[in-house]
N, C-alpha and C positions, 0 to 999 in steps of 0.2 A: 473516594470520593478520588473523582479524576484528575488530572495534576493537569494547570494548569499551561501555556504555551511561554511564561517566564517562566517556568519552576522546568521544563525541559529545556531547552534553555543554557540554564545555570550551569545545568546537568554535564553540558560539552562548556560552556566557559570556566566552571573550575575545574573542570578537566579536562584544559584543549590538551596537557602533555601527551592524550592517550589517541585522540579523533586526528582523521586525517581528512579534510577538504579540497573538497573536487567540480570542480564545473562538469555538467554533463550535456548531452544534446538529444531535442528530441531523437526514438532510437534504442538511445546506445541502452545496452541490456545488464542490471545491474546479477543476476543468475536465472538460472534457466532450471526447467521440467531436472532431479536428477542431479544436479551438481551438492556440490557440500558444502557449504557457505563456510567461506572464509574470513569474510565480514555481518561485521548486526550496519544500519543504514538508518541515518535523521534526516527528512529531508524539509532542510531551511528555505529554499523556497524552489519552484516547482512541483512539480506532478508527476506522478509515476502509476504505475494499472496494475495488478500484481492476471493472469492470465493462463489457462490451461489450453491445451489443444487437443482434437481427440482425432485420431484420423481415423475411423472409420465412417464419417460424418466431413470430416476434411473443411473443420471447423474451431475452431474460436470463441474462448469461451472465458471475454474477462466474469473475473469475483469481488474483484475492490480496486474504486483509487483512493490514493495512498495523495493528500496536496501538505500542501508546507507544512512546520509544523508540525510536524510524524513519524514516529519509530514508522520504516519496515519493520511489521513483528513476526519474526524469524528467531526466535527467541529456543526454542527445542530444536530442529532442525542446527542452528550457529551451535547451540553449545552441549548437544549432543554429537557433533558432526554425521548428524544424518541427511540422506539424499533432501531435497528440497523438492514440494508435491506440483510445484510450482514455479513460470517466469513471469519477476522483476525488470516490467520495464519503465522508460523515462519515454512520460510522454510531452513533455516542456522541458526546454532550456532549464535545466535544476538544479544548485548547485547543493553535491548534500556530502552531508560528515560521515566518518564510516567509522570502528574500531572491530581491529583487530578480535583473535581469539586471547592471545599470549594481552593483552593491551585490555581486552574484555576485565579475564578473570584480577587485571591487577585495580578495576574500578570496583570488579565489589570486594575486593578488599579493601579499599577504601571506605568506602559505603553500604558495607552490604543493605540495611532496612531502609536505603533506599532504591535499593535496586531489586528488593525487591516486594518495595509497590507499584516500580515499572515494567518486570517485570509481570505482576496481576492486570499491570492499566492495554499492555500491550496485546495481552488477551482477550481480555473487556474487547479495546476496540474491536477487533477486525471478525471478534464474533460478535457480535451487535452487528458488524456494517457486514457480515455475508448474512445473518438471521433475519433481518429489515429487508435481504435486498431479495434474500428466497422469499418472504409473507410476499413479498410486494408481487411478488410475479406470480405468489397462485390469486391475489387477491383483486388484482386488479390488472385490466386491458390496458395493453402499450400504454397507450397514448395519460394516459392518467396519471402510468406509475414513474411513465419522464416527465411529467409535471412536477407528481409530490417528488421530489428528486429534484429539481427543479428551486422547489422551492425551501426545501431544506438544506443543499447544498450548496452552498457559499461561493463552489468553485468550479459550478455547474458550466457554465457559460464559455468555458473554457476550456471541452472535455471534444474534442472529433466527433462529429460523427457517426464517422468508424470508428468508434472504442465502443462508442449508446448503441451500435448496431451488435456487438456484439458483447455487452451485458448482460443487454437486453434475448442475444436466442437466435440472430434475426439478419438478414441480411441489411445494407445500409443503403438500397431503394426500397425494400419493405419497411428499415424506420423510420425514413423520410419521409414515407405515402402515411405510415400510420400516426406521428406526431401529427398529417397536419391533416386527417380528415374532422 
């Protein structure tokens, strides 16, 4: 059963001595492709996106949007000190909590069952987001996919067209033309 928002907030409130709260501006980058994550993040307010950049086509592809009251799912890369496979960029001014590796270890010691449940949710959240996006790209034209996104994501109205274009794998002018057809 997924965590509700209050439960996630309780994790940070109960163990606030392990977390650091920081304000970020639109355009700030939390993680880059190839970096080793030194913190894990929870978005209190605001939004970020994860994306890759393909040199051979000179194009960004947004993989997912992460809105407030969500953890940025990077558990495997964070705990095993692996290179991160994409970039995470803040796309609107945000307040984000971070926990470093040492403090995360302490949190796991304090709340082992809770952390197992949380890690499972991180994995499911990002997998479902990417699977749904891939399915919708395959099944629907851009306009239909965009309209479904607007209906199912409460934060959709806050996403700039540039990021939507990247999410749908097209340039901004193509996105604007197709969404208005």
